[in-house]
C-alpha positions as CSV (number, residue, x, y, z in Angstrom):
1,M,5.5,23.4,3.4
2,P,2.7,25.2,5.1
3,S,2.4,24.3,8.9
4,I,-0.6,22.2,8.8
5,K,1.6,20.0,7.1
6,Q,4.4,20.5,9.4
7,D,2.4,19.7,12.3
8,F,0.9,16.7,10.8
9,L,4.5,15.2,9.9
10,Q,5.6,15.7,13.5
11,L,3.1,14.2,15.2
12,V,3.1,11.2,12.9
13,K,6.5,11.0,13.9
14,L,5.8,10.9,17.4
15,G,2.8,8.6,17.0
16,I,5.3,5.9,15.4
17,G,7.5,5.9,18.3
18,H,10.1,8.4,16.9
19,S,11.3,11.6,18.6
20,S,10.6,15.2,17.5
21,T,12.3,18.3,18.2
22,A,10.0,20.5,16.5
23,T,7.4,22.9,18.2
24,L,4.0,22.3,17.3
25,S,1.8,25.4,17.0
26,V,-1.7,23.4,15.9
27,N,-4.4,26.1,15.0
28,D,-6.7,23.9,13.1
29,W,-7.2,20.5,14.2
30,S,-9.9,19.6,11.9
31,A,-7.0,20.1,9.1
32,I,-4.9,17.9,11.1
33,E,-7.7,15.3,11.3
34,A,-8.6,15.7,7.8
35,L,-5.5,15.0,6.4
36,A,-4.9,12.1,8.7
37,T,-7.9,10.2,7.5
38,K,-6.9,11.0,4.0
39,Q,-3.5,9.6,4.6
40,G,-5.0,6.3,6.2
41,L,-3.1,7.5,9.6
42,L,-6.1,8.5,12.3
43,G,-5.0,5.7,14.7
44,V,-1.2,7.0,14.3
45,L,-2.4,10.6,14.9
46,I,-4.0,9.3,17.7
47,D,-0.7,7.7,19.1
48,G,0.7,11.1,18.3
49,I,-1.4,13.6,20.3
50,A,-1.1,11.2,23.3
51,Q,2.6,12.2,23.4
52,I,2.4,16.1,23.7
53,P,1.1,18.2,26.5
54,E,-2.5,17.9,27.4
55,V,-2.5,21.6,27.0
56,Q,-1.8,21.0,23.6
57,R,-4.2,18.3,22.6
58,P,-7.3,19.1,20.7
59,P,-10.7,19.6,23.0
60,K,-11.3,16.6,25.0
61,Q,-14.7,15.8,23.2
62,I,-13.3,15.8,19.7
63,L,-10.4,13.7,20.9
64,L,-13.0,11.1,22.4
65,M,-14.9,11.3,19.1
66,W,-11.5,10.6,17.0
67,I,-10.4,7.8,19.3
68,G,-14.2,6.3,19.0
69,E,-13.4,6.4,15.2
70,V,-10.1,4.9,15.5
71,M,-11.7,2.0,17.8
72,E,-14.4,1.0,15.6
73,G,-12.4,2.0,11.9
74,Y,-9.4,0.3,12.8
75,E,-8.7,-1.4,16.0
76,N,-11.9,-3.7,15.4
77,R,-11.5,-4.0,11.8
78,F,-8.3,-5.2,12.6
79,L,-9.4,-7.9,14.5
80,D,-11.9,-8.9,11.8
81,Y,-9.5,-9.0,9.2
82,R,-7.0,-11.2,10.5
83,S,-9.7,-13.3,11.7
84,S,-11.1,-13.5,8.0
85,L,-7.6,-14.2,7.0
86,A,-6.7,-17.0,9.4
87,E,-10.4,-18.5,8.2
88,L,-9.7,-18.1,4.6
89,A,-6.0,-19.4,4.8
90,A,-7.7,-22.4,7.1
91,F,-10.3,-23.2,4.0
92,Y,-7.4,-23.4,1.4
93,N,-5.0,-25.5,3.2
94,S,-7.8,-27.6,3.9
95,H,-7.9,-28.0,0.1
96,S,-4.2,-28.4,-0.3
97,F,-3.6,-24.5,-1.4
98,K,-1.1,-22.4,-0.2
99,M,-2.0,-18.7,0.6
100,M,0.3,-16.0,0.7
101,V,-0.9,-12.5,1.9
102,L,0.4,-9.5,0.2
103,K,0.5,-6.0,1.6
104,G,-2.4,-6.0,4.3
105,Y,-1.3,-8.1,7.4
106,A,2.2,-8.9,5.8
107,C,2.9,-5.0,6.2
108,G,0.8,-4.4,9.4
109,M,2.6,-7.3,11.4
110,N,5.9,-4.6,11.3
111,W,4.1,-1.5,12.5
112,P,4.7,-0.8,16.2
113,R,0.6,-0.8,16.8
114,P,-0.5,-3.2,13.9
115,E,-4.1,-2.2,15.0
116,H,-3.5,1.3,14.2
117,R,-2.6,0.5,10.6
118,P,-5.7,0.6,8.0
119,Y,-7.0,-2.7,6.6
120,G,-8.9,-2.8,3.3
121,D,-8.8,-5.8,1.1
122,I,-7.5,-8.8,1.5
123,D,-4.5,-9.6,-1.2
124,I,-3.4,-12.9,-1.7
125,W,-1.3,-14.9,-3.8
126,L,-1.5,-18.8,-4.2
127,F,2.1,-19.9,-5.6
128,G,0.6,-20.2,-9.2
129,E,-2.5,-22.0,-8.5
130,Q,-5.0,-19.3,-8.6
131,K,-7.4,-20.4,-11.3
132,E,-7.7,-24.2,-9.9
133,A,-8.5,-22.5,-6.3
134,D,-10.9,-20.0,-7.7
135,A,-12.6,-23.0,-9.5
136,M,-12.5,-25.0,-6.3
137,M,-13.8,-21.6,-4.2
138,A,-17.1,-21.3,-6.8
139,S,-17.8,-25.1,-6.7
140,E,-17.2,-25.9,-2.8
141,K,-18.5,-22.6,-1.5
142,G,-21.0,-21.2,-4.5
143,I,-19.1,-17.9,-4.1
144,Y,-19.0,-15.6,-7.4
145,I,-15.9,-14.9,-9.0
146,D,-15.5,-11.5,-10.5
147,K,-12.7,-12.0,-13.4
148,S,-13.1,-8.5,-15.0
149,H,-9.9,-7.3,-13.4
150,Q,-6.5,-6.7,-14.9
151,H,-4.4,-9.0,-12.7
152,H,-6.5,-10.3,-10.2
153,T,-9.6,-12.0,-9.6
154,V,-12.1,-10.4,-7.2
155,F,-14.5,-12.3,-4.6
156,T,-16.1,-11.5,-1.0
157,W,-15.3,-13.7,1.7
158,G,-17.1,-12.5,5.0
159,D,-16.9,-8.7,5.3
160,F,-13.7,-8.1,2.9
161,S,-13.4,-7.9,-0.4
162,V,-10.4,-10.6,-1.6
163,E,-7.9,-9.8,-4.5
164,N,-6.5,-13.2,-5.6
165,H,-3.2,-12.2,-7.9
166,Y,-2.2,-14.3,-10.8
167,D,0.2,-11.4,-11.5
168,F,1.6,-9.4,-9.0
169,G,1.8,-6.4,-11.0
170,N,-0.1,-4.5,-14.0
171,V,1.7,-6.2,-17.0
172,H,-0.6,-4.3,-20.0
173,H,0.4,-1.0,-19.4
174,H,4.6,-1.0,-19.9
175,K,6.8,-3.7,-21.3
176,S,9.4,-3.2,-18.2
177,S,6.3,-4.6,-15.9
178,A,5.8,-7.6,-17.9
179,K,9.4,-8.5,-17.7
180,L,9.8,-7.6,-14.2
181,E,6.8,-10.2,-13.6
182,K,8.9,-12.7,-14.6
183,V,11.6,-12.1,-11.3
184,F,8.1,-11.9,-9.0
185,K,6.9,-15.2,-10.4
186,E,10.4,-16.5,-9.5
187,L,10.6,-14.9,-6.2
188,G,7.2,-16.0,-5.6
189,K,7.8,-19.9,-5.6
190,D,9.4,-19.3,-1.8
191,D,7.4,-20.8,0.8
192,S,9.8,-20.8,3.6
193,H,8.1,-17.8,5.1
194,F,5.1,-17.8,7.2
195,V,3.1,-17.2,10.3
196,E,0.7,-19.1,12.2
197,L,-3.1,-17.3,13.0
198,Q,-5.3,-19.0,15.0
199,V,-8.7,-19.9,13.4
200,A,-11.4,-19.0,15.7
201,S,-14.3,-21.3,13.9
202,H,-12.4,-24.5,15.0
203,G,-9.8,-23.4,17.7
204,S,-6.4,-24.5,15.8
205,A,-3.7,-22.4,14.3
206,T,-3.5,-22.5,10.4
207,K,-0.5,-21.3,8.3
208,V,-0.3,-17.9,6.4
209,Y,2.6,-17.6,4.1
210,L,4.5,-14.3,4.0
211,P,6.5,-13.2,1.0
212,S,9.9,-13.3,1.2
213,P,12.4,-10.5,2.0
214,N,13.6,-9.8,-1.4
215,L,9.8,-10.3,-3.1
216,H,7.9,-8.1,-0.5
217,A,10.8,-5.4,-0.9
218,L,10.5,-5.4,-4.7
219,F,6.5,-5.7,-4.3
220,L,6.2,-3.0,-2.0
221,L,8.4,-0.5,-4.0
222,K,7.0,-1.5,-7.4
223,H,3.5,-1.2,-6.6
224,S,3.8,2.3,-4.3
225,M,5.9,3.3,-7.6
226,T,2.9,2.4,-9.6
227,D,0.4,4.2,-7.9
228,F,2.5,7.5,-7.7
229,A,2.6,7.3,-11.3
230,A,-0.9,6.7,-12.2
231,F,-2.5,8.5,-9.4
232,F,-0.7,8.8,-6.0
233,V,0.4,7.2,-2.9
234,T,-0.2,7.8,0.9
235,L,1.9,8.4,3.4
236,R,1.0,5.0,5.1
237,Q,2.2,3.2,2.1
238,V,5.5,5.0,2.5
239,L,5.3,3.8,6.3
240,D,4.8,0.4,4.9
241,W,8.1,0.6,3.3
242,A,10.0,2.0,6.2
243,F,8.5,-0.3,8.9
244,Y,9.4,-3.5,6.6
245,V,12.8,-2.2,5.8
246,E,13.3,-1.4,9.5
247,K,12.4,-5.1,10.3
248,Y,14.1,-7.1,7.4
249,S,16.8,-4.9,6.5
250,N,19.6,-7.4,7.3
251,E,17.7,-10.1,5.4
252,I,17.0,-8.2,2.0
253,D,19.7,-8.3,-0.4
254,W,20.5,-4.8,-1.0
255,D,23.1,-5.5,-4.0
256,W,20.6,-7.6,-5.5
257,L,17.8,-4.8,-5.2
258,H,19.6,-2.0,-6.3
259,G,20.4,-3.8,-9.7
260,V,16.8,-4.8,-10.3
261,I,15.4,-1.4,-9.3
262,E,18.4,0.6,-11.5
263,Q,17.5,-2.0,-14.3
264,Y,13.9,-0.8,-14.4
265,H,14.4,2.6,-13.5
266,M,13.1,2.7,-10.1
267,T,16.1,4.2,-8.4
268,D,15.2,8.0,-8.3
269,F,12.0,7.0,-6.9
270,F,13.5,4.4,-4.5
271,N,16.0,7.3,-3.2
272,C,13.1,10.1,-2.9
273,I,11.0,8.1,-0.7
274,N,14.0,6.5,1.4
275,A,14.9,10.5,2.1
276,I,10.9,10.8,3.1
277,C,11.7,8.1,5.6
278,V,14.5,9.5,7.2
279,E,14.1,13.5,7.2
280,D,10.5,13.5,7.6
281,L,9.3,10.1,9.6
282,G,12.6,10.1,11.5
283,F,14.0,6.3,10.8
284,E,17.5,5.7,10.6
285,A,19.2,6.3,7.3
286,S,21.7,3.0,7.9
287,I,18.3,0.5,7.4
288,F,18.4,2.0,3.9
289,H,22.0,1.0,3.1
290,G,22.7,4.6,1.2
291,V,20.2,7.7,0.9
292,Q,21.2,9.8,-1.7
293,F,18.6,11.8,-3.3
294,N,17.7,15.3,-5.2
295,P,16.3,17.5,-2.6
296,S,14.0,19.4,-4.5
297,L,12.6,16.1,-6.2
298,K,12.0,14.9,-2.9
299,E,10.2,17.8,-1.9
300,K,8.0,17.5,-5.2
301,I,7.3,13.9,-4.3
302,L,6.6,14.7,-0.7
303,E,4.0,17.6,-1.6
304,D,2.1,15.6,-4.1
305,I,1.8,12.6,-1.2
306,L,0.4,14.8,1.1
307,E,-1.8,17.2,-1.3
308,P,-2.1,15.0,-4.7
309,E,-3.3,17.3,-7.2
310,Y,-5.6,14.7,-9.2
311,S,-7.9,12.4,-7.5
312,R,-8.2,8.4,-8.5
313,V,-12.0,9.3,-9.3
314,P,-13.0,12.3,-11.5
315,P,-15.2,14.5,-9.8
316,D,-17.8,14.6,-12.5
317,R,-18.8,11.0,-13.7
318,R,-20.7,12.0,-16.8
319,F,-19.0,10.8,-19.9
320,L,-17.2,13.9,-21.3
321,P,-16.2,15.5,-18.0
322,K,-14.8,12.3,-16.8
323,T,-12.9,11.5,-20.3
324,L,-11.4,15.5,-20.2
325,Y,-10.3,15.3,-16.8
326,M,-8.8,11.7,-16.7
327,Y,-6.8,13.4,-20.0
328,R,-5.8,16.2,-17.8
329,R,-4.7,13.8,-14.9
330,W,-2.9,11.8,-17.9
331,K,-1.0,15.0,-19.0
332,G,-0.5,16.3,-15.2
333,N,1.4,13.4,-14.2
334,E,3.9,12.9,-17.1
335,W,6.3,14.1,-14.7
336,K,5.7,11.0,-12.7
337,H,5.9,8.8,-15.5
338,K,9.2,10.2,-16.4
339,L,10.2,9.5,-13.0
340,C,9.3,6.0,-12.8
341,Y,9.0,4.8,-15.9
342,N,11.9,4.6,-19.2
343,E,9.4,4.2,-21.7
344,S,7.2,6.9,-23.9
345,M,3.5,7.4,-22.1
346,W,2.1,7.2,-25.6
347,S,3.4,3.5,-25.5
348,A,1.7,3.1,-22.3
349,F,-1.2,4.9,-23.7
350,W,-2.1,2.6,-26.3
351,S,-1.0,-0.7,-24.3
352,G,-3.4,0.3,-21.8
353,M,-6.2,0.7,-24.8
354,R,-5.7,-2.4,-25.7
355,N,-6.4,-3.6,-22.5
356,H,-9.6,-1.8,-22.0
357,L,-11.2,-3.1,-25.3
358,I,-10.2,-6.6,-23.8
359,K,-11.3,-5.7,-19.7
360,P,-13.8,-3.1,-20.2
361,E,-15.1,-3.6,-16.9
362,A,-11.8,-3.2,-15.3
363,F,-12.1,0.4,-15.8
364,K,-15.5,1.5,-15.1
365,S,-14.3,2.2,-11.5
366,L,-12.2,5.2,-12.6
């Protein structure tokens, strides 16, 4: 692995509070910063730089510029995200709807510095009452509900896009995903885990429900695997998994989880992600209850995480170049599909095409 990626991984380890014995020899800080930005880890990079001697750090003027970007794009956004999340939960609670947050804050609260994790959309689960809640939201607030997407509706709350899930995963491409969805829905009935967040507009606290340890462990794995097979995953997603396991390892039913991931052909991906957490990010192997993996496959996955061959958005948006690019990406990611699914790519392709005909708007962003 080129030294830029090696140095970047060492700085990430330091940034999340893990020790590193490797010698840093950064000669291209702009490349390190670009990689950190692409991975959603500029905040972690700043934390890592703070752990190295001053003579090894980037020029002060550049470092101050990066710190400013972290303050604006990470720390301030985190505060806005948390505030919007609390307001949204309070609104739902006032109308007798329980709101569970997926990913986002449910992951960030496990990080050493939650404000240095990036926050995008607000993903929520309303315990099966998504349709009723959408109707209420549109009626009470006059908010437009976008119903064109595959497994969630979308609306805007403050400065954030909210994805209101009626399915935990995309059930339209793979038969196995449709079967696994039944497991998610059963786990999604558990409302025994929550935090209380302060609501700025009326000064009181409101409940924000969290996924149970089993639900979130399986959800994070499946979500990362789906992204990896179709496009790519980032190191930030790997850290979401690692920090979650670090905090909830003793509460996850590992026998159950191993059985589910074996049944749904997720074991090799699961093992390699765990190996990256241990070998490259410095987490303790014991928290994963066994780390067995294929070293060459693990390195191939790590390389794809740090430098994916294909982008999510085609570089040329015209119809023919876009279609050709999507086909090359589909074929180029065949090894990922075989790793993550025990189903043929053609079966998934035709299932996806049927869904495209049903909801063509969902594919316009691709």
